[in-house]
C-alpha positions in Angstrom: 0.1 0.1 0.0 2.5 2.5 0.9 4.9 1.5 -2.5 2.1 2.2 -4.6 0.7 5.2 -2.5 4.5 7.2 -3.1 4.2 6.2 -6.8 7.0 3.5 -6.6 4.2 0.6 -8.0 2.5 1.7 -11.3 -0.9 2.4 -10.8 -3.5 -0.7 -12.7 -4.4 0.2 -16.0 -8.3 0.6 -14.6 -6.8 3.7 -13.3 -4.1 5.3 -15.5 -4.5 9.1 -16.8 -4.8 8.1 -20.4 -7.5 5.9 -19.6 -8.9 8.6 -17.2 -8.7 11.4 -20.0 -10.2 9.0 -22.6 -13.5 8.5 -20.2 -13.4 12.5 -19.8 -13.0 13.6 -23.0 -16.1 11.0 -23.7 -18.3 11.9 -21.2 -17.9 15.8 -22.5 -17.6 14.9 -26.5 -21.3 13.4 -25.3 -22.6 15.9 -23.7 -21.7 18.6 -26.3 -23.3 16.3 -28.4 -26.6 16.1 -26.6 -26.5 20.0 -25.8 -26.1 20.5 -29.3 -28.9 18.8 -30.4 -31.1 20.7 -28.0 -30.0 24.2 -28.6 -30.6 23.1 -32.7 -34.2 22.1 -31.5 -35.0 25.2 -29.2 -38.2 27.5 -31.2 -36.3 30.1 -31.3 -33.1 28.2 -33.2 -36.3 26.2 -35.2 -37.8 29.3 -36.6 -34.4 30.9 -38.1 -33.9 27.8 -39.6 -36.9 27.3 -41.3 -38.5 30.3 -41.8 -36.3 33.3 -41.6 -32.6 31.7 -43.2 -34.6 30.6 -46.5 -35.3 34.3 -47.1 -31.8 35.7 -46.7 -29.6 32.6 -48.0 -30.0 30.9 -51.7 -31.3 27.8 -52.0 -28.7 26.0 -52.1 -27.3 26.6 -49.4 -31.0 27.1 -46.6 -32.0 23.9 -48.6 -29.4 21.6 -46.5 -30.0 23.5 -43.3 -33.9 23.0 -43.1 -33.1 19.4 -43.9 -30.6 19.0 -41.6 -32.9 20.8 -38.8 -35.7 18.2 -39.5 -33.0 15.6 -39.2 -31.8 16.1 -36.2 -34.9 17.1 -34.6 -36.0 13.2 -35.2 -32.9 12.3 -34.2 -32.7 14.2 -30.7 -33.8 12.0 -27.8 -34.2 14.1 -25.2 -37.6 15.6 -26.0 -38.5 12.3 -26.2 -37.1 11.2 -22.9 -38.8 14.7 -21.5 -42.0 13.7 -22.4 -42.3 10.2 -20.9 -41.2 11.9 -17.6 -43.8 14.5 -18.5 -46.2 11.7 -18.5 -45.3 9.8 -15.8 -45.2 12.6 -13.4 -49.0 13.4 -14.8 -50.0 9.8 -14.1 -48.0 9.8 -10.2 -49.3 13.3 -9.7 -53.5 12.3 -10.6 -56.0 13.7 -10.8 -56.9 17.6 -9.5 -60.3 19.5 -9.4 -61.2 21.4 -12.3 -62.1 24.3 -12.4 -65.8 25.2 -11.4 -66.4 28.6 -13.8 -65.2 26.6 -17.0 -68.0 24.1 -18.5 -68.2 22.6 -22.0 -71.3 22.2 -24.3 -70.3 19.3 -26.8 -72.0 18.7 -30.1 -72.0 14.5 -29.1 -73.3 11.9 -30.8 -76.6 12.2 -29.7 -76.7 15.7 -30.8 -76.1 14.5 -34.4 -78.5 11.7 -34.5 -81.4 14.3 -31.9 -83.8 13.4 -34.9 -84.2 10.0 -33.9 -83.8 10.5 -30.4 -87.1 13.2 -29.7 -91.0 12.6 -30.2 -92.7 14.1 -33.6 -94.7 16.0 -31.1 -91.2 18.0 -29.8 -90.3 18.5 -33.7 -93.2 20.6 -33.8 -93.4 22.5 -30.9 -89.5 23.3 -31.1 -88.8 23.6 -35.4 -85.2 24.9 -34.6 -84.4 20.9 -33.7 -85.7 20.0 -37.6 -82.2 21.9 -38.5 -80.4 19.8 -36.7 -81.3 16.8 -38.6 -77.5 16.7 -40.7 -74.1 18.0 -40.2 -73.3 20.7 -40.8 -76.5 22.5 -38.7 -77.1 26.2 -39.7 -75.9 29.0 -38.0 -79.2 29.8 -36.7 -78.7 26.2 -34.5 -75.5 28.1 -32.8 -76.8 31.5 -32.7 -79.9 30.1 -30.4 -77.7 27.7 -28.4 -75.4 30.7 -27.6 -78.5 33.0 -27.1 -80.0 30.7 -25.0 -76.6 30.4 -22.5 -76.2 34.1 -22.3 -79.6 34.9 -21.3 -79.2 32.3 -18.7 -76.1 33.9 -17.3 -73.2 32.4 -19.2 -70.5 34.8 -18.7 -68.8 33.8 -22.1 -69.3 31.6 -25.1 -66.3 30.0 -27.0 -66.7 28.4 -30.4 -63.7 26.0 -30.6 -65.3 25.9 -34.5 -64.1 28.0 -37.2 -67.0 29.6 -39.3 -64.9 30.9 -42.0 -67.1 30.9 -44.4 -70.9 32.0 -45.2 -73.7 29.9 -44.2 -74.4 27.0 -47.1 -77.9 27.5 -46.5 -78.3 31.3 -47.4 -78.1 35.3 -46.4 -80.7 34.9 -44.0 -79.0 32.1 -41.8 -76.1 34.5 -41.9 -78.2 36.8 -40.8 -79.3 35.3 -37.4 -76.1 35.1 -36.3 -75.2 38.7 -36.7 -77.8 39.5 -34.8 -76.6 37.0 -31.9 -73.4 39.0 -32.7 -75.0 42.7 -32.4 -76.7 41.9 -29.1 -73.6 39.9 -27.1 -70.5 40.3 -29.3 -68.8 41.7 -26.6 -69.6 38.0 -24.9 -68.8 35.7 -27.8 -65.1 34.1 -29.0 -65.1 32.9 -32.3 -62.5 30.4 -33.9 -59.7 30.9 -36.2 -57.0 29.1 -37.7 -53.7 29.0 -39.2 -52.4 26.9 -41.5 -50.2 25.9 -44.7 -51.8 26.5 -47.7 -50.7 24.4 -50.9 -50.5 26.6 -54.3 -48.8 26.0 -57.7 -46.3 28.7 -56.7 -45.7 27.0 -53.6 -46.8 26.9 -50.3 -47.4 29.3 -48.1 -49.3 30.3 -44.8 -52.8 31.6 -44.7 -55.0 32.5 -41.7 -58.5 31.5 -41.7 -60.5 34.1 -39.9 -64.3 34.3 -39.2 -66.6 35.1 -41.6 -68.3 37.5 -39.3 -65.4 38.8 -37.7 -64.7 42.2 -40.4 -68.9 43.2 -39.9 -68.6 42.8 -35.5 -65.8 44.8 -34.5 -67.3 44.0 -30.7 -66.8 40.1 -31.0 -63.4 38.5 -30.0 -61.5 35.9 -32.2 -58.8 33.5 -31.4 -56.5 30.6 -33.1 -57.6 27.2 -32.6 -54.0 25.8 -33.4 -52.0 23.6 -30.9 -48.6 22.0 -31.4 -48.6 18.3 -31.8 -45.2 17.2 -29.9 -42.7 13.6 -31.4 -45.6 11.3 -29.8 -48.2 13.1 -31.4 -49.8 14.4 -27.8 -50.5 18.1 -26.7 -48.2 19.6 -24.2 -47.6 23.0 -24.6 -49.8 26.0 -23.9 -51.6 27.3 -27.1 -50.9 30.7 -25.9 -46.8 29.2 -27.2 -47.7 27.8 -30.7 -45.4 28.9 -32.9 -47.1 31.8 -35.7 -46.4 32.1 -38.8 -43.9 35.7 -38.9 -45.7 36.8 -42.1 -49.0 36.7 -40.8 -51.4 38.8 -38.4 -50.9 38.0 -35.3 -54.3 36.9 -32.8 -54.6 35.4 -29.1 -54.9 31.9 -28.8 -58.6 30.9 -27.8 -58.3 30.6 -24.4 -56.5 34.3 -24.0 -59.5 36.0 -26.2 -61.5 33.8 -23.9 -59.5 35.7 -21.1 -60.2 38.8 -22.7 -63.7 38.4 -23.3 -64.7 38.0 -19.3 -62.3 40.9 -18.0 -59.9 38.1 -16.6 -56.7 39.0 -16.3 -54.0 36.8 -18.3 -51.4 34.8 -16.1 -48.0 35.1 -16.7 -47.2 32.4 -19.7 -43.8 31.5 -19.9 -41.6 30.3 -22.9 -42.6 26.6 -24.2 -44.8 26.3 -20.6 -46.4 23.0 -20.4 -50.7 22.4 -20.0 -51.8 21.5 -16.7 -53.8 18.6 -17.5 -56.5 18.4 -13.9 -57.2 15.3 -15.7 -58.4 12.6 -18.8 -61.2 13.5 -20.8 -64.7 14.3 -19.0 -62.4 15.9 -16.0 -64.9 18.8 -16.7 -68.4 19.4 -16.3 -69.9 18.7 -20.0 -73.1 18.7 -21.3 -74.5 17.8 -24.5 -76.4 20.3 -27.2 -79.0 17.8 -27.1 -79.8 19.0 -23.6 -79.6 22.4 -24.7 -81.6 22.6 -27.7 -84.8 20.6 -26.4 -86.5 22.1 -23.6 -88.0 18.8 -21.8 -84.0 17.8 -21.6 -83.0 21.5 -20.6 -85.3 21.9 -17.4 -84.2 18.4 -16.1 -80.5 18.1 -17.1 -79.4 21.5 -17.4 -81.4 23.1 -14.1 -83.2 25.4 -17.2 -79.8 26.9 -17.9 -78.8 27.4 -14.4 -75.5 25.4 -14.8 -74.2 27.9 -17.6 -74.5 31.0 -15.0 -71.9 33.1 -14.2 -68.9 30.5 -16.4 -67.5 30.7 -19.7 -68.9 28.1 -21.8 -66.6 26.5 -24.6 -68.9 25.0 -27.4 -66.8 22.1 -29.5 -67.4 18.9 -31.0 -66.9 15.3 -29.1 -68.8 13.4 -31.7 -67.0 10.2 -33.0 -67.6 11.0 -36.6 -65.9 14.6 -36.3 -62.8 13.3 -35.4 -62.1 16.4 -33.4 -59.7 14.5 -30.7 -56.4 15.8 -29.7 -54.1 13.4 -27.6 -52.9 14.4 -24.2 -50.3 12.9 -21.4 -53.6 11.1 -20.1 
């Protein structure tokens, strides 16, 4: 032991300085490699390579950069590991109580089959039900639904639907929806969508705004886009969606809903993730059918009282409409 301590005996090969240096270099190299992958996959660098550099550099230089960025995004294992940990922590945490002031009005399977679920006398007493026989419904149906909830005391009605074109049922149908916006425009939020349109000259970003936005200045508009991760689930807040730099910037649907309700927008950090209270149906969800059929409205919605002082989000849950997103749950 003394000879080895004073250096009179050579160190074992497993403890030789050359091997130790190789270990340090190897660890440092892998650390630098993963750090580079992480930096290249940050939103700022991704936006710079995909959106900005092609406008500055010639095509011969920009195309390889974009291709490399796409390749390294698929190669980088760190985001997948992070998402796996996030999903595990979500399950370990369990469900938490949802916000009491947010409810959902669902365009669900029973609502799409309403014509087969109500009695003939109910159709005669409530003519609007006849306009729900097939999808898409008339705008008058949505207008009457929103008016019924707002008259019952709903704080804000948010349509997770993009009405980007005039109604296929004619001008009178559009007029019915416009009358709703004239009466309650400051308490109604309409959906918009950013999308990549293909054309002969190439693809370009577009913004689909509601057909009614220009004529009703009070109405709030928010985009419905969400960002899917590598595993196709949605983790990030919509407020952190990477908006096209060449188009007008509008708030997300949730931000527009907060603005319409007069509530303060919380501070949102870059890449902040969604806090999921639980799996599907964690939030109180009511059927369009229950709202439009008077007898069901009295029994299941307490005459509309369930909407009082609440933000109501109107959206599709019917299987045929396929408006589903994967989540950590």
